[in-house]
ROBA-676675 format. One record per atom (N, C-alpha, C): residue in one letter; x, y, z. Coordinates in steps of 0.02 Angstrom, whole numbers, padded with zeros to 5 digits, always signed. Example, Ala and Ser with C-alpha at 12.3 -4.5 7.8 and 13.67 -1.06 7.14 Angstrom:
a+00660-00284+00390a+00615-00225+00390a+00660-00165+00390s+00642-00112+00354s+00684-00053+00357s+00645+00002+00394
This chain:
m+00042-00059+00000m+00000+00000+00000m+00044+00062+00000l+00024+00112-00036l+00061+00175-00039l+00042+00221+00018y+00091+00257+00043y+00081+00304+00098y+00113+00371+00081s+00082+00424+00103s+00113+00490+00099s+00160+00497+00159y+00200+00549+00158y+00245+00562+00215y+00204+00572+00279e+00148+00607+00273e+00106+00620+00332e+00078+00555+00360e+00058+00510+00316e+00032+00445+00339e+00087+00404+00372c+00148+00409+00345c+00204+00374+00376c+00221+00403+00445m+00215+00468+00450m+00228+00500+00515m+00178+00476+00568k+00115+00466+00549k+00066+00439+00596k+00083+00368+00617k+00109+00330+00571k+00125+00260+00584k+00191+00252+00622y+00243+00289+00601y+00310+00281+00629y+00329+00334+00680h+00292+00388+00684h+00299+00441+00735h+00361+00485+00731s+00407+00470+00685s+00465+00515+00678s+00498+00503+00610d+00532+00554+00587d+00568+00550+00524d+00624+00497+00529y+00655+00494+00588y+00709+00445+00599y+00683+00373+00590r+00625+00358+00618r+00596+00290+00612r+00576+00274+00540i+00553+00324+00504i+00536+00314+00433i+00600+00295+00395k+00654+00332+00407k+00717+00318+00374k+00744+00249+00393q+00734+00230+00455q+00756+00163+00478q+00715+00108+00443a+00650+00119+00436a+00607+00070+00402a+00628+00062+00328v+00647+00118+00297v+00671+00115+00228v+00738+00077+00226k+00781+00092+00274k+00846+00059+00277k+00839-00016+00290d+00791-00035+00333d+00780-00105+00351d+00744-00144+00296g+00713-00109+00249g+00677-00142+00195g+00604-00158+00212t+00578-00129+00265t+00507-00139+00281t+00464-00084+00249l+00498-00032+00225l+00464+00023+00191l+00508+00042+00131y+00475+00060+00076y+00512+00079+00015y+00493+00149-00004k+00543+00189-00023k+00531+00257-00044k+00531+00259-00120y+00476+00284-00150y+00469+00287-00222y+00480+00356-00251a+00465+00406-00211a+00472+00476-00232a+00474+00517-00169p+00494+00580-00173p+00491+00621-00113p+00420+00621-00083g+00414+00598-00022g+00349+00598+00012g+00304+00540-00006i+00328+00491-00045i+00287+00433-00065i+00324+00369-00045y+00290+00329-00004y+00319+00268+00022y+00271+00210+00012s+00297+00149+00017s+00254+00090+00012s+00282+00035+00056d+00238-00009+00077d+00260-00068+00114d+00272-00126+00066r+00262-00115+00001r+00275-00165-00050r+00336-00145-00091k+00373-00194-00113k+00434-00181-00151k+00419-00152-00220y+00364-00173-00251y+00347-00150-00317y+00279-00116-00317e+00277-00057-00347e+00214-00020-00356e+00212+00004-00428s+00152+00008-00456s+00146+00031-00525s+00155+00107-00529d+00175+00129-00587d+00184+00201-00598d+00118+00239-00589t+00063+00208-00614t-00002+00242-00609t-00022+00251-00536a-00008+00202-00494a-00025+00208-00423a+00017+00263-00389i+00080+00266-00407i+00124+00318-00379i+00101+00387-00401i+00085+00394-00465i+00062+00459-00491i-00004+00479-00457r-00048+00431-00448r-00113+00446-00415r-00101+00470-00344k-00053+00440-00310k-00038+00460-00240k-00004+00529-00239k+00042+00541-00286k+00078+00605-00287k+00032+00663-00306y-00014+00650-00353y-00057+00703-00380y-00130+00681-00375p-00158+00680-00315p-00225+00651-00306p-00282+00689-00341k-00272+00753-00356k-00325+00791-00389k-00317+00792-00465a-00262+00766-00491a-00249+00766-00563a-00291+00712-00596v-00303+00721-00661v-00344+00675-00700v-00303+00654-00762f-00300+00589-00774f-00267+00565-00835f-00308+00589-00895t-00274+00616-00944t-00308+00644-01003t-00269+00628-01066l-00295+00649-01122l-00264+00642-01188l-00232+00574-01198n-00169+00571-01219n-00137+00509-01240n-00141+00454-01187s-00132+00472-01123s-00136+00423-01070s-00207+00395-01065a-00255+00439-01063a-00325+00417-01056a-00349+00379-01118f-00326+00400-01177f-00344+00363-01238f-00321+00291-01232y-00261+00282-01207y-00234+00215-01198y-00271+00176-01144y-00281+00206-01086y-00315+00172-01031y-00388+00156-01047q-00419+00196-01090q-00489+00184-01109q-00494+00135-01167g-00437+00112-01194g-00438+00063-01248g-00453+00092-01316l-00442+00156-01324l-00455+00189-01388l-00395+00184-01436t-00337+00166-01409t-00276+00157-01448t-00234+00105-01414d-00190+00074-01452d-00143+00027-01422d-00073+00057-01419t-00068+00121-01435t-00005+00157-01431t+00008+00178-01359i+00061+00151-01330i+00079+00168-01261i+00110+00237-01261p+00083+00283-01221p+00108+00351-01222p+00179+00356-01193s+00217+00403-01218s+00285+00414-01195s+00286+00449-01127y+00232+00484-01111y+00226+00522-01049y+00159+00506-01017y+00153+00524-00954y+00088+00522-00920y+00058+00591-00929y+00001+00595-00961y-00033+00659-00973y-00083+00670-00917l-00073+00724-00879l-00116+00740-00822l-00146+00809-00830a-00211+00813-00820a-00245+00877-00818a-00249+00899-00746t-00232+00962-00734t-00236+00990-00666t-00271+01057-00669d-00291+01081-00612d-00322+01147-00606d-00271+01200-00627k-00295+01254-00654k-00251+01308-00678k-00207+01337-00623d-00230+01331-00560d-00192+01358-00504d-00147+01307-00471a-00145+01246-00497a-00103+01193-00468a-00030+01209-00479a+00011+01184-00434a+00083+01192-00441a+00108+01156-00503k+00160+01181-00532k+00189+01149-00591k+00218+01081-00571i+00203+01030-00611i+00230+00964-00599i+00299+00960-00631t+00349+00943-00592t+00417+00942-00618t+00441+00873-00639d+00399+00823-00630d+00416+00754-00649d+00427+00752-00725k+00484+00729-00748k+00500+00728-00819k+00459+00677-00858n+00425+00631-00823n+00383+00581-00856n+00310+00604-00864v+00296+00664-00840v+00227+00689-00840v+00222+00751-00884k+00170+00752-00926k+00152+00812-00964k+00090+00840-00930q+00096+00900-00906q+00041+00932-00869q+00001+00976-00916i-00065+00968-00913i-00110+01011-00951i-00152+01049-00900f-00147+01115-00902f-00184+01156-00854f-00255+01167-00880d-00303+01157-00836d-00374+01167-00852d-00391+01240-00835n-00399+01280-00885n-00413+01351-00874n-00487+01368-00869y-00530+01319-00873y-00602+01333-00877y-00642+01305-00819n-00609+01288-00764n-00644+01259-00706n-00687+01200-00726s-00662+01159-00771s-00700+01102-00796s-00665+01036-00781l-00620+01036-00734l-00579+00977-00720l-00622+00918-00698d-00677+00929-00664d-00718+00874-00639d-00771+00851-00688i-00777+00883-00745i-00827+00863-00795i-00805+00799-00830g-00844+00747-00823g-00829+00685-00857g-00773+00644-00827v-00759+00653-00763v-00707+00614-00730v-00738+00549-00705e-00701+00495-00714e-00722+00431-00686e-00663+00396-00655i-00678+00349-00611i-00626+00307-00581i-00628+00241-00618k-00570+00220-00642k-00567+00157-00679k-00512+00114-00650r-00525+00050-00648r-00475+00002-00625r-00428-00012-00683y-00364+00000-00673y-00314-00014-00724y-00254-00047-00691s-00239-00108-00712s-00183-00147-00685s-00184-00150-00609g-00243-00159-00582g-00250-00167-00510g-00254-00102-00471d-00250-00045-00506d-00253+00020-00472d-00315+00058-00495d-00343+00098-00450d-00397+00143-00468d-00365+00209-00490i-00381+00229-00552i-00353+00291-00578i-00410+00338-00597r-00397+00403-00591r-00445+00454-00612r-00429+00472-00684l-00479+00467-00727l-00469+00486-00797l-00534+00510-00826f-00528+00543-00883f-00588+00567-00916f-00624+00509-00949s-00690+00514-00949s-00733+00464-00982s-00722+00467-01057k-00746+00417-01091k-00739+00415-01164k-00776+00475-01196e-00832+00494-01167e-00870+00551-01193e-00830+00616-01187r-00800+00627-01129r-00759+00687-01119r-00697+00685-01163l-00667+00626-01170l-00607+00619-01211l-00620+00635-01285l-00680+00619-01308l-00697+00635-01377l-00693+00711-01388i-00718+00748-01340i-00714+00821-01344i-00642+00845-01340e-00604+00815-01294e-00533+00835-01286e-00494+00819-01350l-00509+00762-01380l-00475+00743-01443l-00486+00796-01496i-00548+00817-01504i-00565+00866-01556i-00537+00935-01539r-00540+00954-01475r-00512+01018-01455r-00436+01021-01466n-00404+00964-01462n-00330+00960-01469n-00310+00927-01534k-00353+00928-01583k-00341+00895-01647k-00276+00916-01679n-00262+00980-01680n-00202+01006-01713n-00137+00991-01675k-00143+00967-01613k-00083+00951-01573k-00066+00876-01578q-00108+00838-01611q-00097+00766-01617q-00072+00749-01687p-00029+00698-01693p-00010+00675-01761p-00073+00652-01798f-00076+00665-01862f-00136+00650-01902f-00155+00576-01898d-00108+00530-01905d-00123+00458-01903d-00150+00437-01834y-00122+00466-01782y-00145+00451-01714y-00217+00475-01704y-00230+00536-01727y-00297+00564-01723y-00347+00519-01760k-00330+00499-01820k-00375+00456-01861k-00386+00388-01828e-00334+00360-01796e-00342+00296-01761e-00394+00302-01705i-00391+00355-01668i-00437+00364-01612i-00508+00379-01637i-00513+00420-01688i-00579+00434-01718i-00610+00369-01744s-00569+00326-01774s-00594+00261-01798s-00620+00219-01739s-00585+00221-01683s-00608+00185-01623s-00677+00211-01601y-00684+00277-01603y-00749+00307-01585y-00804+00286-01633r-00788+00283-01697r-00838+00262-01747r-00863+00191-01733r-00818+00148-01711r-00837+00079-01697r-00880+00072-01634m-00879+00122-01591m-00916+00117-01528m-00972+00168-01521t-00999+00192-01575t-01051+00243-01571t-01111+00219-01531d-01126+00154-01532d-01183+00128-01494d-01171+00129-01419e-01108+00128-01399e-01090+00127-01328e-01087+00196-01297l-01079+00247-01337l-01070+00315-01311l-01136+00348-01295d-01135+00390-01244d-01194+00429-01225d-01185+00499-01256f-01216+00510-01314f-01206+00574-01349f-01242+00632-01315m-01289+00616-01271m-01320+00670-01231m-01268+00698-01182l-01227+00653-01154l-01172+00676-01110l-01120+00715-01149v-01104+00691-01209v-01055+00726-01251v-01079+00798-01262e-01142+00805-01280e-01170+00872-01292e-01170+00914-01228e-01188+00883-01172e-01188+00919-01108e-01118+00943-01090y-01068+00899-01098y-00999+00918-01083y-00975+00972-01131a-00991+00965-01195a-00969+01013-01246a-00995+01083-01231e-01056+01088-01205e-01084+01153-01189e-01048+01188-01132k-01015+01149-01089k-00980+01177-01032k-00907+01193-01047l-00884+01173-01107l-00814+01181-01125l-00808+01229-01185p-00748+01257-01196p-00739+01302-01253p-00746+01265-01320k-00757+01303-01373k-00762+01279-01442k-00822+01233-01451t-00877+01246-01416t-00936+01202-01419t-00960+01189-01489k-00970+01242-01527k-01000+01234-01593k-00954+01194-01639s-00890+01211-01641s-00845+01175-01686s-00835+01102-01664v-00835+01089-01600v-00829+01021-01575v-00889+00979-01598m-00949+01006-01589m-01009+00968-01608m-01013+00958-01684e-00992+01007-01722e-00991+01000-01795e-00941+00945-01816t-00884+00944-01785t-00833+00893-01801t-00857+00824-01783i-00892+00817-01727i-00919+00753-01707i-00970+00729-01759q-01012+00775-01780q-01062+00758-01831q-01028+00733-01896m-00976+00767-01917m-00943+00751-01980m-00898+00689-01976e-00862+00680-01920e-00810+00630-01918e-00828+00567-01878v-00876+00571-01833v-00891+00512-01792v-00959+00482-01809l-01010+00523-01815l-01077+00496-01826l-01091+00479-01899
């Protein structure tokens, strides 16, 4: 199980005892302020513990939602516009400037961990909003995935989310032309 530094302090009562537990091998340090009682932890679990309010988005979420089989080079995380800058070199941070970070967020089990990511409906909007930032072949691969699952998607939710996000009209027009 993963623990924050504060949780370790409650359990071990001092910084010295935490360091001793790490030295003895009863506790493992994965990142500053992130510890575990297990020798191996997944990257997604560590990221979730380090950034509990962040949401997996774009390339990461496309992969975790099964829309592509391309493993992303980075972990793409959406955070509030006022969040501190993430300095982890394996993370690409996308700031949410529209107070819409909680729109379309779901918890999904991935490789034994619960991760926060955008739903397929929200990701469709994010894909279209970021169309020019994606390689053309990658964009077409994901659009093709959406075409195959039109019966599974809740287009009322897509419309509801699109109305709360920027570029509503162009997003809905693109969905009409490229997905439906």
